N, C-alpha and C positions, 0 to 999 in steps of 0.2 A: 422489573423494568428499570428500577433505579440502578441496579448493579450494571445493567447494560450501558446506561449513561456513563457510569464511572469508567468502565473498561474502555469505551470509545474515547473518552476525553484523555485518559492517560496515554493510550497508544497514539492518539493524534498528536500529542505534544512532542513525540519523538520524531514524527515524520519530517518536521521542519529542519532537523539536524542531520538525519541519516537518509535523506531521500535517494541518494545515489545507491546506497546499499540495498534499499528496499524497493527500488523501482520494479515495475512489472517485468518479469523475466522475458528477454527477447525483444522488448520494446526499445527502440532507439529514438529518443526525443529530438535529437538533432535532425534525423531524417524526416520526422514529422514536420519540423519547421521548414526544411528544404522543399518538401513536396506540398506543403500547405494542406495537411490532412484536416478535413472538415468533419468527417464521421468515420467511426470504426465500429463494425458490427461483427459479433463473434457467435459462431454456431458450434455446438458440441455434439459429438456422436458417441454413443455408449454401446459398443459392440457386444459387451458381456451380458447385457440385460436379456432375460429369457424372451424368446420369440421376437427379438428385434434384430434387424440387420444393419449393415453400415449405411444403408440408404435412409434410415431413420435418424433424425437429428433434432436438436432443440435450439431455439434462438435464445441465447442465455445472457448476452451482454451487448449494450449499445452505449457508445461514448461519442459525444459531440464536442467540438473544439471551435473557439473563435479564431479570428485571423492572426492572433498572437500565440496560437496553439495552447491556450489555457482551457482546461477542462471545464465546460460550462454546464453540461448535462450528462447524466449517466442513468442507465436503466438496467438493473439486473433482473432478467426475465427468466421465468421457468414456464414454458408453454409447449409441452409435448408429453407423450406417454400418459396422458390423463392427469398430468400435474399442472398446477396453476399457481401463479403468484408473481409479484414483481416488487421492486424497490426503486423509487424514483428520487433523483437528487438534482437540484439546480444550484449552481455556484455563481457568486458575484465577486469581482476583484476590484481593487483600487488601482490608481495610476501607477503604483509601484509593483503591480502584478501580484499583490498579496490577496489571498482569499479573505474576504471580510464578512461574507454572509452566505449561508446555504440553507436550503429548504429541502427536507427529505420526507418522503411519504413511504411508509413501510407498514404492512399489516394494518392498514386503515388508520395509522397514527401519524400525524404530521409533527415533525420536529424542526424548529427554527434555531439556527446556530449563528452567533455573532462573534467575530474575532477581533482582538486588539493586539497591537504590536509595540515593541520598544524601538528605539532609534537604530538598533542593530538588526532589526527585521525579525526578531524572534517573538513568538506569540506569548503574550503576558496574561491574556484573559480570554476565556471562552464562556459565553453565556448561552445556555440551551433552554428553550421554553417549548411547552406543549399545551395545546388548548385543553387537554384533559387533566392537567395538573395546575394547582394554584401557585406552586413554588417553582422557581427556576433552578436549574443545575448550573453551578459556576465552577470553572477551573481557573486557578490563578497560578502562574509560574514566576519564579524568581531565578535569576541567572547569575553565575560567576564566570568571568572570562580570563583567559591567559593573555600574555602580551601580544599575541597574534590575533586576538579577537575571537578565538575559538571558545565555545562553551565548555567549561570544565565541570560545572555542577549546575544542576537544575533542581529546584525545590518546587514540588507541585502540591497544591491544596485542592482536593475535590470536595465541594461544599454542596450539600442538599439538606434543606430544612435545618435541623440542629446537628446534623451529622457531618463531620469533617474528617477526611482521610488525608494523611500527609505521606508523600513519597519523595525520596531523595535519589536522584540519578547522577552518577558520576561518569565522565567521559575521558578516555585516554586516546591519544592520536599517535600515528607513526611519524617517521621523519618527513614524509611528504604531506603532513597535515590531514591525512585521511583518518576517519574514525577507526579505532583499532579495538577498543573494549568499551562496553557500556555495562555499568552495574546499576541495578535498581534496588533500593532498600525501602523498608517501612520507616515510620517515624522513629522507631526504637532501634534502627540500624540492623534489622534482620534482612538478610539477603533474599530478595524476591526472585531476581533473574540476573544472569550474566550472559551477555552477548559478545561474541568475538567476530571480527571481520578482517579478512586479508584482501586488500585492495591494491591494484597496481598503481605505482606512483604517478605516472603521467596520464595514461588512458582512463584511469579511474574504473577499471574493470574489477568486479567482485570475483575473486578466485575461490574463496572458501569462507564459510560462516558457520557458527555454532550457537545454539541457545541452550543454556542450562537453567532450568526452572527449579526453584527451591520451594516456593509457596504458591498455591496451597498444597501442591503435591509435586514431588520430585519427578523431573522428566528431562531427558537430554536428546538433542537432535543436532545433526551436522549435515551440511550440503557442500558440494564441490561443483564449480562451473568450468566448462571447457570451451575454448574458442578456436575458430578456424583462422586461416591466414588473412581473412578480411576483417578480423576482430569481431566476428559475429559469434555469439554464444550458440553452440550446437547441441550441448547436452548439460543437464544438471543431474547429478547423482546424489541421492539422499541416503542417510545412514541406515534407514530401514530397508535398504536394498530395492527401493523403487527408483525410477528415474524418468525425466522428461527429455524428449528430443525436439529440436527446433528446426523448422524448414523455412527458407526465405524465398520471397519472390525475386525476379530478376532485378528489380529496382532497390532491393535490400530490405524492404518492409517485411515484417513477419507474416508468413503464410499459414503455417500450421504448428501446433504444439501437440506432440504425441506423448501420452502418459502410459507407463508400463508398471504393472504390479510386481509383487515379490516373486511371482512365478515366471516373470519375464514375458507375460502376455499383455497385449495391448488392451488397456481397460477403458480408455477414452481418448478422443483427440478433438482439438479445437481448430476451426478454420476461420481465418480473418479476412474481412472484406473492407474496402476503403472507398470513401468519397472525398473529393478535393475541392478547395475553394476555387472560384472561377479564375482568379488571376494566375493560378498555377496550371490551368488546363491548357 
């Protein structure tokens, strides 16, 4: 469980810098604001499961948003086919729309997370506590910036009891100040991971990305996104020859995500449903 803490903290520290590149595929945050989305519920169908048809489905994800379209509650549910389980999370934000506190319940374990930021709005400290542990997990970040205020280097310290892991992350940007390459190193400058992003200058659309993992085991993956004339992403192709297709409602909100396996067969698809705040009805 300690390792789970550390992985969560390290990956979370990157979200604040490359949120555009890592946003959920097909989700348009500006449309959420325009329509005032209050709740998004996601169902998944798994047609390849034995003795199951397309009429069988699982309720897998629930997201709730406040009037500022900040994610305040999420529930990852597994409730079908005899499976059971869920993970609940509640988020609290400050007046600058920064996440400052979250409470997560998963596998009957409650985790409290408290976040602190510097004047640039980058997270400098995360403290995680659990009732079943006497010690807290602490993540501390130190940043270096270029003349445009972009993060060029992030040094992260993962601290639990007497154990401290140090990671160094370096960032490179393109001419439009979009993140282009991210390198993650150990304290001894061993390369852990290299990520590359090709993002359009103005619309900030992610065209291509790749991840090259060196530690603990070498692995490489790449993906390509394709957009229609309305700038909606309609397909994501992966280097392992699987792909996703995206279907939208008439109002532009995501309707379905269809996943195809290496044999070109539909392996699952998600369907999205929305509720809206009263002022937008």
